C-alpha positions as CSV (number, residue, x, y, z in Angstrom):
1,M,-54.2,79.5,118.7
2,A,-54.6,83.0,119.9
3,I,-57.8,84.5,121.1
4,I,-58.5,87.3,118.6
5,Y,-60.6,90.4,119.5
6,A,-61.3,93.4,117.4
7,L,-61.9,96.7,119.3
8,A,-64.4,98.6,117.2
9,N,-66.7,101.6,117.4
10,Q,-67.3,104.0,114.5
11,K,-67.5,106.9,116.9
12,G,-64.1,108.5,117.6
13,G,-62.9,109.6,121.0
14,V,-64.4,106.6,122.9
15,G,-61.1,105.3,124.3
16,K,-60.7,102.5,121.7
17,T,-57.0,102.8,121.2
18,T,-56.4,103.6,124.9
19,T,-58.3,100.4,125.7
20,T,-56.4,98.3,123.2
21,I,-53.0,99.4,124.5
22,N,-53.8,99.2,128.2
23,L,-55.8,96.0,128.1
24,G,-53.0,94.5,126.1
25,A,-50.3,95.7,128.5
26,Y,-52.1,94.2,131.5
27,L,-52.8,90.9,129.8
28,A,-49.0,90.8,129.2
29,K,-48.4,91.5,132.9
30,L,-50.6,88.5,133.6
31,G,-48.3,86.3,131.6
32,Q,-50.1,86.4,128.3
33,R,-48.3,86.6,125.0
34,V,-49.9,89.7,123.4
35,L,-49.9,91.1,119.9
36,L,-51.5,94.4,119.1
37,V,-52.6,95.0,115.5
38,D,-53.0,98.6,114.4
39,I,-55.2,99.0,111.4
40,D,-56.1,102.6,112.0
41,P,-54.3,105.0,109.5
42,Q,-53.9,107.5,112.4
43,A,-51.5,104.9,113.9
44,N,-52.3,106.1,117.4
45,A,-51.7,102.6,118.9
46,T,-48.4,102.5,117.1
47,S,-47.3,105.8,118.6
48,S,-48.7,104.8,122.0
49,V,-46.0,102.1,122.4
50,G,-43.2,104.4,121.4
51,I,-42.9,103.7,117.7
52,D,-42.6,106.5,115.1
53,K,-45.2,105.7,112.5
54,H,-43.1,107.4,109.8
55,T,-40.3,104.8,110.2
56,V,-42.6,101.7,109.9
57,K,-41.7,99.3,107.1
58,N,-43.7,96.3,106.3
59,G,-46.5,96.8,108.8
60,S,-50.3,96.4,108.6
61,Y,-50.5,98.2,105.2
62,E,-48.2,95.6,103.6
63,A,-50.0,92.7,105.4
64,L,-53.3,93.9,103.9
65,L,-52.1,94.7,100.4
66,D,-49.2,92.4,99.7
67,M,-50.4,88.8,100.0
68,D,-47.1,87.4,98.9
69,N,-45.2,89.4,101.5
70,G,-44.9,86.5,103.9
71,A,-45.1,87.0,107.7
72,P,-46.0,90.6,108.7
73,N,-43.3,92.6,110.4
74,I,-43.9,92.3,114.1
75,L,-42.1,94.8,116.4
76,T,-41.6,93.8,120.0
77,N,-41.1,96.0,123.0
78,P,-39.2,93.9,125.5
79,K,-39.8,96.3,128.4
80,L,-43.6,96.2,127.9
81,K,-43.6,92.5,126.9
82,I,-46.0,93.2,124.1
83,S,-45.7,93.0,120.3
84,I,-47.3,95.1,117.6
85,L,-48.1,95.0,113.9
86,P,-47.7,98.7,113.4
87,S,-49.6,101.1,111.2
88,S,-48.2,103.9,109.0
89,P,-49.4,106.8,106.9
90,S,-49.5,104.5,103.9
91,L,-52.6,102.8,105.4
92,A,-54.6,105.9,104.6
93,G,-54.9,104.8,101.0
94,A,-55.6,101.1,101.7
95,E,-59.4,101.3,101.6
96,V,-59.3,102.6,98.0
97,E,-56.6,100.2,97.0
98,L,-58.5,97.2,98.5
99,V,-61.7,97.9,96.5
100,D,-60.7,95.9,93.4
101,E,-58.8,93.2,95.3
102,L,-60.0,89.6,95.5
103,A,-61.2,88.5,99.0
104,R,-60.6,92.0,100.2
105,E,-62.6,91.5,103.4
106,T,-60.4,88.6,104.5
107,R,-56.9,90.0,104.0
108,L,-56.1,90.6,107.6
109,K,-57.5,87.3,108.7
110,R,-55.2,85.5,106.2
111,A,-52.2,87.6,107.3
112,L,-52.8,86.7,111.0
113,E,-53.3,82.9,110.4
114,S,-49.6,82.4,109.9
115,I,-48.6,84.0,113.2
116,S,-51.5,83.5,115.6
117,G,-49.9,80.4,117.1
118,R,-47.2,82.6,118.6
119,Y,-49.6,84.5,120.8
120,D,-52.3,84.0,123.5
121,Y,-54.1,87.3,122.6
122,I,-54.3,89.4,119.5
123,L,-56.1,92.7,119.9
124,I,-57.0,94.6,116.7
125,D,-57.4,98.4,117.0
126,C,-59.9,99.3,114.3
127,P,-60.3,102.8,112.8
128,P,-63.4,105.0,113.9
129,S,-65.4,104.0,110.8
130,L,-67.2,101.1,109.3
131,G,-65.1,100.9,106.1
132,L,-63.0,98.1,104.6
133,L,-60.3,98.4,107.3
134,T,-62.8,97.8,110.1
135,L,-64.5,95.1,108.1
136,N,-61.1,93.3,107.9
137,G,-60.8,93.7,111.6
138,L,-64.2,92.2,112.2
139,V,-63.7,89.2,109.9
140,A,-60.3,88.5,111.6
141,A,-61.8,88.7,115.1
142,A,-62.3,84.9,115.6
143,N,-63.4,85.4,119.2
144,G,-65.6,88.5,118.9
145,V,-65.8,92.2,119.1
146,L,-65.0,94.4,122.2
147,I,-66.9,97.7,122.0
148,P,-65.7,100.6,124.0
149,V,-68.5,103.0,124.9
150,Q,-67.9,106.4,126.6
151,C,-70.2,107.3,129.5
152,E,-71.3,110.5,127.9
153,Y,-74.2,112.1,126.1
154,L,-75.0,110.4,122.8
155,A,-73.0,107.3,123.8
156,L,-75.4,105.0,122.2
157,E,-75.5,107.0,119.0
158,G,-74.4,104.7,116.2
159,L,-74.3,101.6,118.3
160,G,-77.3,100.3,116.4
161,Q,-75.4,100.8,113.1
162,L,-72.4,99.0,114.5
163,T,-74.4,96.0,115.7
164,Q,-76.1,95.9,112.3
165,T,-72.7,95.8,110.6
166,I,-71.6,93.0,112.9
167,E,-74.8,91.1,112.0
168,R,-74.2,91.5,108.3
169,V,-70.6,90.3,108.7
170,R,-71.9,87.3,110.6
171,N,-74.5,86.5,107.9
172,V,-72.1,86.8,104.9
173,L,-68.5,86.4,106.0
174,S,-68.0,85.2,109.5
175,P,-70.8,83.1,110.9
176,D,-69.3,82.9,114.4
177,L,-68.7,86.7,114.9
178,Q,-70.3,88.1,118.0
179,V,-70.2,91.0,120.4
180,R,-67.8,89.7,123.1
181,G,-68.4,92.5,125.5
182,V,-68.9,96.2,126.0
183,I,-66.3,98.3,127.9
184,L,-67.6,101.5,129.6
185,T,-65.0,104.3,129.4
186,M,-64.6,107.9,130.5
187,F,-66.8,107.4,133.5
188,D,-67.2,110.5,135.7
189,S,-68.8,109.5,139.0
190,R,-69.6,113.1,139.8
191,T,-72.3,113.3,137.2
192,N,-75.8,111.7,137.1
193,L,-75.5,111.5,133.4
194,A,-72.6,109.0,133.6
195,N,-74.7,106.7,135.7
196,D,-77.7,107.1,133.4
197,V,-75.5,106.1,130.4
198,V,-74.2,103.0,132.3
199,A,-77.8,101.9,132.9
200,E,-78.7,102.5,129.2
201,V,-75.8,100.6,127.9
202,Q,-76.5,97.7,130.2
203,R,-80.1,97.7,128.9
204,F,-78.9,97.8,125.3
205,F,-76.4,95.0,125.8
206,P,-77.8,92.8,128.6
207,N,-75.2,90.6,130.3
208,Q,-72.5,91.8,127.9
209,V,-71.1,94.8,129.8
210,F,-67.9,94.3,131.8
211,S,-68.0,95.1,135.5
212,A,-64.7,97.0,135.3
213,I,-65.5,100.6,134.3
214,I,-62.7,102.9,133.0
215,P,-62.8,106.4,134.7
216,R,-62.1,109.7,133.0
217,S,-58.4,110.3,133.8
218,V,-55.8,112.8,133.0
219,R,-53.1,110.3,133.5
220,L,-54.6,108.0,130.9
221,A,-54.7,110.9,128.5
222,E,-51.0,111.7,129.2
223,A,-49.5,108.2,128.9
224,P,-49.6,107.9,125.1
225,S,-47.5,111.1,124.7
226,Y,-44.7,109.2,126.5
227,G,-45.1,106.1,124.4
228,L,-46.2,104.1,127.5
229,P,-49.3,102.2,128.7
230,I,-50.7,103.4,132.0
231,S,-49.3,100.2,133.7
232,V,-45.9,101.7,133.3
233,Y,-46.6,105.5,133.2
234,D,-48.7,105.6,136.5
235,P,-49.5,102.1,137.8
236,K,-51.1,103.4,140.9
237,S,-53.6,105.7,139.2
238,T,-57.3,105.0,139.1
239,G,-57.1,104.4,135.3
240,A,-54.4,101.8,135.8
241,E,-56.4,100.0,138.5
242,A,-59.5,99.9,136.2
243,Y,-57.6,98.4,133.2
244,E,-55.9,95.9,135.5
245,A,-59.4,94.9,136.7
246,L,-60.6,94.7,133.1
247,A,-57.7,92.4,132.1
248,N,-58.3,90.1,135.0
249,E,-62.1,90.0,134.3
250,L,-61.6,89.2,130.6
251,L,-58.9,86.6,131.3
252,A,-61.0,84.9,134.0
253,Q,-64.0,84.7,131.6
254,D,-61.9,83.4,128.7
255,N,-60.4,80.7,131.0
256,Q,-63.8,79.6,132.0
257,T,-65.0,79.2,128.4
258,S,-61.8,77.6,127.1
């Protein structure tokens, strides 16, 4: 069965989708079968691998809302060697539509159960909120939550709320849910503030912060507009090296615990 991680942080602009795409791409380069699951109505992960969100049929919206739909429609990019359950604008109404549905928090988990055996890793890109979509991502995350945190002022704002939400999900819906690790993003070595934030995050999450730190990078920001991960767009950039190191670190840790 696949190792399933949700990437979550209710703050926007922390590099969550960038991390989902590039971590997945490097895990694929390391020989892993990778599925990305986009449950963000903005569909940035979908666009970042070159898929027009307006052309998506039978994606994550249908997987969440139509329990009789069968296997979700997985799209595969053979060049990148990664697959994706794409998002679409329809997903914007899903939170309202799910409110009156039975077992609404477990819809994504049930949808992934039928396909998880095909993959080594499933990475769920959650929206920047703590609503029903993110809740579905957390419940489906059998192996924990990866939290991207930017190395900037107010980086820890809201992390307490996120950890409380994870605790509530663990107590009520998913007893094994845990914070798998924290990924530091947008690090600028030229500032003292960035180093201070790193120290604060390490204090807040002792022994849970990955050694690989993702730098602030123009090339990382450019890559999604070309529908490519950094591993293809500019594999020699500092951002590419950092995500490659993160993928190696995560894979090595998972191999040790398996």
